[in-house]
Chimera marker file (.cmm) of the C-alpha trace (Angstrom):
<marker_set name="trace">
<marker id="1" x="77.008" y="-2.547" z="-55.449" r="1" g="1" b="0" radius="0.5"/>
<marker id="2" x="74.884" y="-5.606" z="-56.538" r="1" g="1" b="0" radius="0.5"/>
<marker id="3" x="78.522" y="-6.950" z="-57.709" r="1" g="1" b="0" radius="0.5"/>
<marker id="4" x="79.431" y="-6.429" z="-54.511" r="1" g="1" b="0" radius="0.5"/>
<marker id="5" x="77.621" y="-7.642" z="-52.477" r="1" g="1" b="0" radius="0.5"/>
<marker id="6" x="77.899" y="-11.044" z="-54.654" r="1" g="1" b="0" radius="0.5"/>
<marker id="7" x="81.411" y="-11.160" z="-54.041" r="1" g="1" b="0" radius="0.5"/>
<marker id="8" x="81.170" y="-10.493" z="-50.362" r="1" g="1" b="0" radius="0.5"/>
<marker id="9" x="78.468" y="-13.524" z="-50.334" r="1" g="1" b="0" radius="0.5"/>
<marker id="10" x="80.965" y="-15.593" z="-52.375" r="1" g="1" b="0" radius="0.5"/>
<marker id="11" x="83.317" y="-15.414" z="-49.412" r="1" g="1" b="0" radius="0.5"/>
<marker id="12" x="81.086" y="-17.238" z="-46.972" r="1" g="1" b="0" radius="0.5"/>
<marker id="13" x="81.184" y="-20.221" z="-49.444" r="1" g="1" b="0" radius="0.5"/>
<marker id="14" x="84.810" y="-20.360" z="-50.655" r="1" g="1" b="0" radius="0.5"/>
<marker id="15" x="87.902" y="-19.768" z="-48.122" r="1" g="1" b="0" radius="0.5"/>
<marker id="16" x="89.620" y="-16.395" z="-47.709" r="1" g="1" b="0" radius="0.5"/>
<marker id="17" x="92.507" y="-15.841" z="-49.482" r="1" g="1" b="0" radius="0.5"/>
<marker id="18" x="94.336" y="-15.058" z="-46.241" r="1" g="1" b="0" radius="0.5"/>
<marker id="19" x="94.323" y="-18.936" z="-45.402" r="1" g="1" b="0" radius="0.5"/>
<marker id="20" x="91.582" y="-18.510" z="-42.392" r="1" g="1" b="0" radius="0.5"/>
<marker id="21" x="89.044" y="-21.268" z="-44.119" r="1" g="1" b="0" radius="0.5"/>
<marker id="22" x="86.069" y="-21.022" z="-41.436" r="1" g="1" b="0" radius="0.5"/>
<marker id="23" x="85.408" y="-17.219" z="-41.140" r="1" g="1" b="0" radius="0.5"/>
<marker id="24" x="83.762" y="-14.012" z="-41.572" r="1" g="1" b="0" radius="0.5"/>
<marker id="25" x="85.360" y="-10.863" z="-41.776" r="1" g="1" b="0" radius="0.5"/>
<marker id="26" x="83.309" y="-7.478" z="-40.163" r="1" g="1" b="0" radius="0.5"/>
<marker id="27" x="82.143" y="-6.352" z="-43.105" r="1" g="1" b="0" radius="0.5"/>
<marker id="28" x="80.615" y="-9.626" z="-44.192" r="1" g="1" b="0" radius="0.5"/>
<marker id="29" x="78.083" y="-10.139" z="-40.818" r="1" g="1" b="0" radius="0.5"/>
<marker id="30" x="77.428" y="-6.633" z="-41.403" r="1" g="1" b="0" radius="0.5"/>
<marker id="31" x="76.647" y="-6.890" z="-44.543" r="1" g="1" b="0" radius="0.5"/>
<marker id="32" x="74.537" y="-9.371" z="-43.797" r="1" g="1" b="0" radius="0.5"/>
<marker id="33" x="72.875" y="-7.706" z="-40.876" r="1" g="1" b="0" radius="0.5"/>
<marker id="34" x="71.513" y="-4.957" z="-43.035" r="1" g="1" b="0" radius="0.5"/>
<marker id="35" x="69.866" y="-7.462" z="-45.749" r="1" g="1" b="0" radius="0.5"/>
<marker id="36" x="68.348" y="-9.255" z="-42.449" r="1" g="1" b="0" radius="0.5"/>
<marker id="37" x="66.999" y="-5.710" z="-41.454" r="1" g="1" b="0" radius="0.5"/>
<marker id="38" x="65.962" y="-5.213" z="-44.681" r="1" g="1" b="0" radius="0.5"/>
<marker id="39" x="63.770" y="-8.290" z="-44.681" r="1" g="1" b="0" radius="0.5"/>
<marker id="40" x="62.377" y="-8.051" z="-42.104" r="1" g="1" b="0" radius="0.5"/>
<marker id="41" x="61.322" y="-4.415" z="-42.207" r="1" g="1" b="0" radius="0.5"/>
<marker id="42" x="59.505" y="-4.916" z="-46.217" r="1" g="1" b="0" radius="0.5"/>
<marker id="43" x="57.613" y="-7.994" z="-44.128" r="1" g="1" b="0" radius="0.5"/>
<marker id="44" x="56.538" y="-6.511" z="-41.203" r="1" g="1" b="0" radius="0.5"/>
<marker id="45" x="55.630" y="-3.813" z="-44.148" r="1" g="1" b="0" radius="0.5"/>
<marker id="46" x="53.358" y="-5.982" z="-45.801" r="1" g="1" b="0" radius="0.5"/>
<marker id="47" x="52.213" y="-7.613" z="-42.375" r="1" g="1" b="0" radius="0.5"/>
<marker id="48" x="50.569" y="-4.416" z="-41.498" r="1" g="1" b="0" radius="0.5"/>
<marker id="49" x="48.864" y="-3.552" z="-44.634" r="1" g="1" b="0" radius="0.5"/>
<marker id="50" x="47.337" y="-6.898" z="-45.098" r="1" g="1" b="0" radius="0.5"/>
<marker id="51" x="46.256" y="-6.888" z="-41.044" r="1" g="1" b="0" radius="0.5"/>
<marker id="52" x="44.592" y="-3.396" z="-42.549" r="1" g="1" b="0" radius="0.5"/>
<marker id="53" x="42.992" y="-5.447" z="-45.641" r="1" g="1" b="0" radius="0.5"/>
<marker id="54" x="41.754" y="-7.753" z="-44.075" r="1" g="1" b="0" radius="0.5"/>
<marker id="55" x="39.943" y="-5.872" z="-40.953" r="1" g="1" b="0" radius="0.5"/>
<marker id="56" x="38.335" y="-3.505" z="-43.860" r="1" g="1" b="0" radius="0.5"/>
<marker id="57" x="36.910" y="-6.399" z="-45.706" r="1" g="1" b="0" radius="0.5"/>
<marker id="58" x="35.569" y="-7.800" z="-42.035" r="1" g="1" b="0" radius="0.5"/>
<marker id="59" x="33.667" y="-3.999" z="-41.807" r="1" g="1" b="0" radius="0.5"/>
<marker id="60" x="32.647" y="-3.725" z="-45.378" r="1" g="1" b="0" radius="0.5"/>
<marker id="61" x="31.194" y="-7.531" z="-44.964" r="1" g="1" b="0" radius="0.5"/>
<marker id="62" x="29.797" y="-6.647" z="-41.696" r="1" g="1" b="0" radius="0.5"/>
<marker id="63" x="27.724" y="-3.833" z="-43.266" r="1" g="1" b="0" radius="0.5"/>
<marker id="64" x="26.506" y="-5.848" z="-46.079" r="1" g="1" b="0" radius="0.5"/>
<marker id="65" x="24.891" y="-8.531" z="-43.666" r="1" g="1" b="0" radius="0.5"/>
<marker id="66" x="23.523" y="-5.389" z="-41.462" r="1" g="1" b="0" radius="0.5"/>
<marker id="67" x="22.013" y="-3.966" z="-44.929" r="1" g="1" b="0" radius="0.5"/>
<marker id="68" x="20.747" y="-7.423" z="-45.969" r="1" g="1" b="0" radius="0.5"/>
<marker id="69" x="19.004" y="-8.060" z="-42.694" r="1" g="1" b="0" radius="0.5"/>
<marker id="70" x="16.990" y="-4.899" z="-42.411" r="1" g="1" b="0" radius="0.5"/>
<marker id="71" x="15.850" y="-4.857" z="-46.170" r="1" g="1" b="0" radius="0.5"/>
<marker id="72" x="14.718" y="-8.405" z="-45.353" r="1" g="1" b="0" radius="0.5"/>
<marker id="73" x="13.075" y="-7.341" z="-42.458" r="1" g="1" b="0" radius="0.5"/>
<marker id="74" x="11.149" y="-4.502" z="-44.498" r="1" g="1" b="0" radius="0.5"/>
<marker id="75" x="10.228" y="-6.893" z="-46.809" r="1" g="1" b="0" radius="0.5"/>
<marker id="76" x="8.194" y="-8.852" z="-44.509" r="1" g="1" b="0" radius="0.5"/>
<marker id="77" x="6.165" y="-5.877" z="-43.121" r="1" g="1" b="0" radius="0.5"/>
<marker id="78" x="2.931" y="-5.001" z="-44.979" r="1" g="1" b="0" radius="0.5"/>
<marker id="79" x="3.360" y="-2.646" z="-47.595" r="1" g="1" b="0" radius="0.5"/>
<marker id="80" x="1.884" y="0.527" z="-46.296" r="1" g="1" b="0" radius="0.5"/>
<marker id="81" x="4.198" y="0.118" z="-43.376" r="1" g="1" b="0" radius="0.5"/>
<marker id="82" x="7.665" y="0.788" z="-45.255" r="1" g="1" b="0" radius="0.5"/>
<marker id="83" x="8.636" y="4.024" z="-44.613" r="1" g="1" b="0" radius="0.5"/>
<marker id="84" x="11.705" y="5.602" z="-44.291" r="1" g="1" b="0" radius="0.5"/>
<marker id="85" x="13.620" y="5.385" z="-40.913" r="1" g="1" b="0" radius="0.5"/>
<marker id="86" x="16.564" y="4.613" z="-39.043" r="1" g="1" b="0" radius="0.5"/>
<marker id="87" x="17.652" y="2.268" z="-36.124" r="1" g="1" b="0" radius="0.5"/>
<marker id="88" x="18.327" y="4.428" z="-32.606" r="1" g="1" b="0" radius="0.5"/>
<marker id="89" x="21.735" y="4.415" z="-31.555" r="1" g="1" b="0" radius="0.5"/>
<marker id="90" x="24.575" y="2.636" z="-32.823" r="1" g="1" b="0" radius="0.5"/>
<marker id="91" x="24.950" y="-1.283" z="-33.523" r="1" g="1" b="0" radius="0.5"/>
<marker id="92" x="27.516" y="-4.055" z="-33.513" r="1" g="1" b="0" radius="0.5"/>
<marker id="93" x="27.770" y="-6.579" z="-36.311" r="1" g="1" b="0" radius="0.5"/>
<marker id="94" x="25.121" y="-9.014" z="-35.197" r="1" g="1" b="0" radius="0.5"/>
<marker id="95" x="22.754" y="-5.831" z="-35.304" r="1" g="1" b="0" radius="0.5"/>
<marker id="96" x="22.496" y="-5.694" z="-31.314" r="1" g="1" b="0" radius="0.5"/>
<marker id="97" x="23.525" y="-2.494" z="-29.262" r="1" g="1" b="0" radius="0.5"/>
<marker id="98" x="26.423" y="-0.458" z="-28.893" r="1" g="1" b="0" radius="0.5"/>
<marker id="99" x="28.843" y="-1.050" z="-31.909" r="1" g="1" b="0" radius="0.5"/>
<marker id="100" x="29.831" y="1.327" z="-34.389" r="1" g="1" b="0" radius="0.5"/>
<marker id="101" x="27.650" y="0.779" z="-36.769" r="1" g="1" b="0" radius="0.5"/>
<marker id="102" x="24.288" y="3.213" z="-37.821" r="1" g="1" b="0" radius="0.5"/>
<marker id="103" x="21.933" y="2.089" z="-40.199" r="1" g="1" b="0" radius="0.5"/>
<marker id="104" x="18.989" y="4.352" z="-42.101" r="1" g="1" b="0" radius="0.5"/>
<marker id="105" x="17.030" y="3.341" z="-44.664" r="1" g="1" b="0" radius="0.5"/>
<marker id="106" x="14.685" y="5.162" z="-47.698" r="1" g="1" b="0" radius="0.5"/>
<marker id="107" x="11.888" y="4.567" z="-49.079" r="1" g="1" b="0" radius="0.5"/>
<marker id="108" x="10.889" y="5.692" z="-52.386" r="1" g="1" b="0" radius="0.5"/>
<marker id="109" x="7.184" y="4.965" z="-53.911" r="1" g="1" b="0" radius="0.5"/>
<marker id="110" x="6.114" y="4.102" z="-56.566" r="1" g="1" b="0" radius="0.5"/>
<marker id="111" x="9.940" y="3.425" z="-58.010" r="1" g="1" b="0" radius="0.5"/>
<marker id="112" x="10.813" y="2.234" z="-60.860" r="1" g="1" b="0" radius="0.5"/>
<marker id="113" x="6.968" y="1.699" z="-61.292" r="1" g="1" b="0" radius="0.5"/>
<marker id="114" x="3.522" y="1.669" z="-59.793" r="1" g="1" b="0" radius="0.5"/>
<marker id="115" x="2.920" y="-0.378" z="-56.526" r="1" g="1" b="0" radius="0.5"/>
<marker id="116" x="7.027" y="-0.560" z="-56.137" r="1" g="1" b="0" radius="0.5"/>
<marker id="117" x="8.911" y="1.032" z="-52.901" r="1" g="1" b="0" radius="0.5"/>
<marker id="118" x="12.791" y="1.296" z="-53.713" r="1" g="1" b="0" radius="0.5"/>
<marker id="119" x="14.655" y="0.763" z="-50.452" r="1" g="1" b="0" radius="0.5"/>
<marker id="120" x="17.993" y="1.717" z="-49.753" r="1" g="1" b="0" radius="0.5"/>
<marker id="121" x="19.623" y="0.738" z="-46.837" r="1" g="1" b="0" radius="0.5"/>
<marker id="122" x="22.757" y="2.150" z="-45.687" r="1" g="1" b="0" radius="0.5"/>
<marker id="123" x="25.098" y="1.476" z="-43.088" r="1" g="1" b="0" radius="0.5"/>
<marker id="124" x="27.867" y="4.024" z="-41.792" r="1" g="1" b="0" radius="0.5"/>
<marker id="125" x="30.911" y="3.032" z="-39.980" r="1" g="1" b="0" radius="0.5"/>
<marker id="126" x="33.142" y="5.212" z="-38.508" r="1" g="1" b="0" radius="0.5"/>
<marker id="127" x="37.465" y="4.451" z="-38.189" r="1" g="1" b="0" radius="0.5"/>
<marker id="128" x="40.448" y="6.378" z="-37.154" r="1" g="1" b="0" radius="0.5"/>
<marker id="129" x="38.606" y="9.214" z="-38.366" r="1" g="1" b="0" radius="0.5"/>
<marker id="130" x="37.444" y="8.176" z="-41.706" r="1" g="1" b="0" radius="0.5"/>
<marker id="131" x="33.607" y="7.271" z="-42.175" r="1" g="1" b="0" radius="0.5"/>
<marker id="132" x="32.411" y="4.898" z="-45.145" r="1" g="1" b="0" radius="0.5"/>
<marker id="133" x="29.433" y="3.487" z="-45.832" r="1" g="1" b="0" radius="0.5"/>
<marker id="134" x="27.832" y="0.431" z="-47.642" r="1" g="1" b="0" radius="0.5"/>
<marker id="135" x="24.365" y="0.833" z="-49.520" r="1" g="1" b="0" radius="0.5"/>
<marker id="136" x="22.244" y="-1.718" z="-50.784" r="1" g="1" b="0" radius="0.5"/>
<marker id="137" x="18.842" y="-1.096" z="-52.746" r="1" g="1" b="0" radius="0.5"/>
<marker id="138" x="16.154" y="-3.224" z="-53.134" r="1" g="1" b="0" radius="0.5"/>
<marker id="139" x="12.363" y="-2.633" z="-54.444" r="1" g="1" b="0" radius="0.5"/>
<marker id="140" x="9.558" y="-4.156" z="-52.651" r="1" g="1" b="0" radius="0.5"/>
<marker id="141" x="6.116" y="-4.735" z="-54.329" r="1" g="1" b="0" radius="0.5"/>
<marker id="142" x="2.478" y="-4.200" z="-52.888" r="1" g="1" b="0" radius="0.5"/>
<link id1="1" id2="2" r="1" g="1" b="0" radius="0.2"/>
<link id1="2" id2="3" r="1" g="1" b="0" radius="0.2"/>
<link id1="3" id2="4" r="1" g="1" b="0" radius="0.2"/>
<link id1="4" id2="5" r="1" g="1" b="0" radius="0.2"/>
<link id1="5" id2="6" r="1" g="1" b="0" radius="0.2"/>
<link id1="6" id2="7" r="1" g="1" b="0" radius="0.2"/>
<link id1="7" id2="8" r="1" g="1" b="0" radius="0.2"/>
<link id1="8" id2="9" r="1" g="1" b="0" radius="0.2"/>
<link id1="9" id2="10" r="1" g="1" b="0" radius="0.2"/>
<link id1="10" id2="11" r="1" g="1" b="0" radius="0.2"/>
<link id1="11" id2="12" r="1" g="1" b="0" radius="0.2"/>
<link id1="12" id2="13" r="1" g="1" b="0" radius="0.2"/>
<link id1="13" id2="14" r="1" g="1" b="0" radius="0.2"/>
<link id1="14" id2="15" r="1" g="1" b="0" radius="0.2"/>
<link id1="15" id2="16" r="1" g="1" b="0" radius="0.2"/>
<link id1="16" id2="17" r="1" g="1" b="0" radius="0.2"/>
<link id1="17" id2="18" r="1" g="1" b="0" radius="0.2"/>
<link id1="18" id2="19" r="1" g="1" b="0" radius="0.2"/>
<link id1="19" id2="20" r="1" g="1" b="0" radius="0.2"/>
<link id1="20" id2="21" r="1" g="1" b="0" radius="0.2"/>
<link id1="21" id2="22" r="1" g="1" b="0" radius="0.2"/>
<link id1="22" id2="23" r="1" g="1" b="0" radius="0.2"/>
<link id1="23" id2="24" r="1" g="1" b="0" radius="0.2"/>
<link id1="24" id2="25" r="1" g="1" b="0" radius="0.2"/>
<link id1="25" id2="26" r="1" g="1" b="0" radius="0.2"/>
<link id1="26" id2="27" r="1" g="1" b="0" radius="0.2"/>
<link id1="27" id2="28" r="1" g="1" b="0" radius="0.2"/>
<link id1="28" id2="29" r="1" g="1" b="0" radius="0.2"/>
<link id1="29" id2="30" r="1" g="1" b="0" radius="0.2"/>
<link id1="30" id2="31" r="1" g="1" b="0" radius="0.2"/>
<link id1="31" id2="32" r="1" g="1" b="0" radius="0.2"/>
<link id1="32" id2="33" r="1" g="1" b="0" radius="0.2"/>
<link id1="33" id2="34" r="1" g="1" b="0" radius="0.2"/>
<link id1="34" id2="35" r="1" g="1" b="0" radius="0.2"/>
<link id1="35" id2="36" r="1" g="1" b="0" radius="0.2"/>
<link id1="36" id2="37" r="1" g="1" b="0" radius="0.2"/>
<link id1="37" id2="38" r="1" g="1" b="0" radius="0.2"/>
<link id1="38" id2="39" r="1" g="1" b="0" radius="0.2"/>
<link id1="39" id2="40" r="1" g="1" b="0" radius="0.2"/>
<link id1="40" id2="41" r="1" g="1" b="0" radius="0.2"/>
<link id1="41" id2="42" r="1" g="1" b="0" radius="0.2"/>
<link id1="42" id2="43" r="1" g="1" b="0" radius="0.2"/>
<link id1="43" id2="44" r="1" g="1" b="0" radius="0.2"/>
<link id1="44" id2="45" r="1" g="1" b="0" radius="0.2"/>
<link id1="45" id2="46" r="1" g="1" b="0" radius="0.2"/>
<link id1="46" id2="47" r="1" g="1" b="0" radius="0.2"/>
<link id1="47" id2="48" r="1" g="1" b="0" radius="0.2"/>
<link id1="48" id2="49" r="1" g="1" b="0" radius="0.2"/>
<link id1="49" id2="50" r="1" g="1" b="0" radius="0.2"/>
<link id1="50" id2="51" r="1" g="1" b="0" radius="0.2"/>
<link id1="51" id2="52" r="1" g="1" b="0" radius="0.2"/>
<link id1="52" id2="53" r="1" g="1" b="0" radius="0.2"/>
<link id1="53" id2="54" r="1" g="1" b="0" radius="0.2"/>
<link id1="54" id2="55" r="1" g="1" b="0" radius="0.2"/>
<link id1="55" id2="56" r="1" g="1" b="0" radius="0.2"/>
<link id1="56" id2="57" r="1" g="1" b="0" radius="0.2"/>
<link id1="57" id2="58" r="1" g="1" b="0" radius="0.2"/>
<link id1="58" id2="59" r="1" g="1" b="0" radius="0.2"/>
<link id1="59" id2="60" r="1" g="1" b="0" radius="0.2"/>
<link id1="60" id2="61" r="1" g="1" b="0" radius="0.2"/>
<link id1="61" id2="62" r="1" g="1" b="0" radius="0.2"/>
<link id1="62" id2="63" r="1" g="1" b="0" radius="0.2"/>
<link id1="63" id2="64" r="1" g="1" b="0" radius="0.2"/>
<link id1="64" id2="65" r="1" g="1" b="0" radius="0.2"/>
<link id1="65" id2="66" r="1" g="1" b="0" radius="0.2"/>
<link id1="66" id2="67" r="1" g="1" b="0" radius="0.2"/>
<link id1="67" id2="68" r="1" g="1" b="0" radius="0.2"/>
<link id1="68" id2="69" r="1" g="1" b="0" radius="0.2"/>
<link id1="69" id2="70" r="1" g="1" b="0" radius="0.2"/>
<link id1="70" id2="71" r="1" g="1" b="0" radius="0.2"/>
<link id1="71" id2="72" r="1" g="1" b="0" radius="0.2"/>
<link id1="72" id2="73" r="1" g="1" b="0" radius="0.2"/>
<link id1="73" id2="74" r="1" g="1" b="0" radius="0.2"/>
<link id1="74" id2="75" r="1" g="1" b="0" radius="0.2"/>
<link id1="75" id2="76" r="1" g="1" b="0" radius="0.2"/>
<link id1="76" id2="77" r="1" g="1" b="0" radius="0.2"/>
<link id1="77" id2="78" r="1" g="1" b="0" radius="0.2"/>
<link id1="78" id2="79" r="1" g="1" b="0" radius="0.2"/>
<link id1="79" id2="80" r="1" g="1" b="0" radius="0.2"/>
<link id1="80" id2="81" r="1" g="1" b="0" radius="0.2"/>
<link id1="81" id2="82" r="1" g="1" b="0" radius="0.2"/>
<link id1="82" id2="83" r="1" g="1" b="0" radius="0.2"/>
<link id1="83" id2="84" r="1" g="1" b="0" radius="0.2"/>
<link id1="84" id2="85" r="1" g="1" b="0" radius="0.2"/>
<link id1="85" id2="86" r="1" g="1" b="0" radius="0.2"/>
<link id1="86" id2="87" r="1" g="1" b="0" radius="0.2"/>
<link id1="87" id2="88" r="1" g="1" b="0" radius="0.2"/>
<link id1="88" id2="89" r="1" g="1" b="0" radius="0.2"/>
<link id1="89" id2="90" r="1" g="1" b="0" radius="0.2"/>
<link id1="90" id2="91" r="1" g="1" b="0" radius="0.2"/>
<link id1="91" id2="92" r="1" g="1" b="0" radius="0.2"/>
<link id1="92" id2="93" r="1" g="1" b="0" radius="0.2"/>
<link id1="93" id2="94" r="1" g="1" b="0" radius="0.2"/>
<link id1="94" id2="95" r="1" g="1" b="0" radius="0.2"/>
<link id1="95" id2="96" r="1" g="1" b="0" radius="0.2"/>
<link id1="96" id2="97" r="1" g="1" b="0" radius="0.2"/>
<link id1="97" id2="98" r="1" g="1" b="0" radius="0.2"/>
<link id1="98" id2="99" r="1" g="1" b="0" radius="0.2"/>
<link id1="99" id2="100" r="1" g="1" b="0" radius="0.2"/>
<link id1="100" id2="101" r="1" g="1" b="0" radius="0.2"/>
<link id1="101" id2="102" r="1" g="1" b="0" radius="0.2"/>
<link id1="102" id2="103" r="1" g="1" b="0" radius="0.2"/>
<link id1="103" id2="104" r="1" g="1" b="0" radius="0.2"/>
<link id1="104" id2="105" r="1" g="1" b="0" radius="0.2"/>
<link id1="105" id2="106" r="1" g="1" b="0" radius="0.2"/>
<link id1="106" id2="107" r="1" g="1" b="0" radius="0.2"/>
<link id1="107" id2="108" r="1" g="1" b="0" radius="0.2"/>
<link id1="108" id2="109" r="1" g="1" b="0" radius="0.2"/>
<link id1="109" id2="110" r="1" g="1" b="0" radius="0.2"/>
<link id1="110" id2="111" r="1" g="1" b="0" radius="0.2"/>
<link id1="111" id2="112" r="1" g="1" b="0" radius="0.2"/>
<link id1="112" id2="113" r="1" g="1" b="0" radius="0.2"/>
<link id1="113" id2="114" r="1" g="1" b="0" radius="0.2"/>
<link id1="114" id2="115" r="1" g="1" b="0" radius="0.2"/>
<link id1="115" id2="116" r="1" g="1" b="0" radius="0.2"/>
<link id1="116" id2="117" r="1" g="1" b="0" radius="0.2"/>
<link id1="117" id2="118" r="1" g="1" b="0" radius="0.2"/>
<link id1="118" id2="119" r="1" g="1" b="0" radius="0.2"/>
<link id1="119" id2="120" r="1" g="1" b="0" radius="0.2"/>
<link id1="120" id2="121" r="1" g="1" b="0" radius="0.2"/>
<link id1="121" id2="122" r="1" g="1" b="0" radius="0.2"/>
<link id1="122" id2="123" r="1" g="1" b="0" radius="0.2"/>
<link id1="123" id2="124" r="1" g="1" b="0" radius="0.2"/>
<link id1="124" id2="125" r="1" g="1" b="0" radius="0.2"/>
<link id1="125" id2="126" r="1" g="1" b="0" radius="0.2"/>
<link id1="126" id2="127" r="1" g="1" b="0" radius="0.2"/>
<link id1="127" id2="128" r="1" g="1" b="0" radius="0.2"/>
<link id1="128" id2="129" r="1" g="1" b="0" radius="0.2"/>
<link id1="129" id2="130" r="1" g="1" b="0" radius="0.2"/>
<link id1="130" id2="131" r="1" g="1" b="0" radius="0.2"/>
<link id1="131" id2="132" r="1" g="1" b="0" radius="0.2"/>
<link id1="132" id2="133" r="1" g="1" b="0" radius="0.2"/>
<link id1="133" id2="134" r="1" g="1" b="0" radius="0.2"/>
<link id1="134" id2="135" r="1" g="1" b="0" radius="0.2"/>
<link id1="135" id2="136" r="1" g="1" b="0" radius="0.2"/>
<link id1="136" id2="137" r="1" g="1" b="0" radius="0.2"/>
<link id1="137" id2="138" r="1" g="1" b="0" radius="0.2"/>
<link id1="138" id2="139" r="1" g="1" b="0" radius="0.2"/>
<link id1="139" id2="140" r="1" g="1" b="0" radius="0.2"/>
<link id1="140" id2="141" r="1" g="1" b="0" radius="0.2"/>
<link id1="141" id2="142" r="1" g="1" b="0" radius="0.2"/>
</marker_set>
């Protein structure tokens, strides 16, 4: 098969046997169109996959930022006010109401040691029926 394609491509460069030096046969044109179509389909698939990965990375990055912001907010509170909680409703990537993200946090007292609180912030989002989440854990001292 490959040898036949190479022979066909060789006709493009070399003059034909019939003595007509400037033309392509219908088979040559069809082979060229098939190869072009295959290359375009492959390029489209790569482009779509790349777009999906980029969008997925964007969601993970936004979720990580939302988790980090909440953990810093909790660190700036009085130690006794650091309790379990969740934001009411959904958030956008800037932490404002009305997006695709939900954020909650849990607090474990005296963990990993006395007078320390282990805080885990979980940011979740749902895209195309698939739920994903990002967890960030930190420790707050008294």
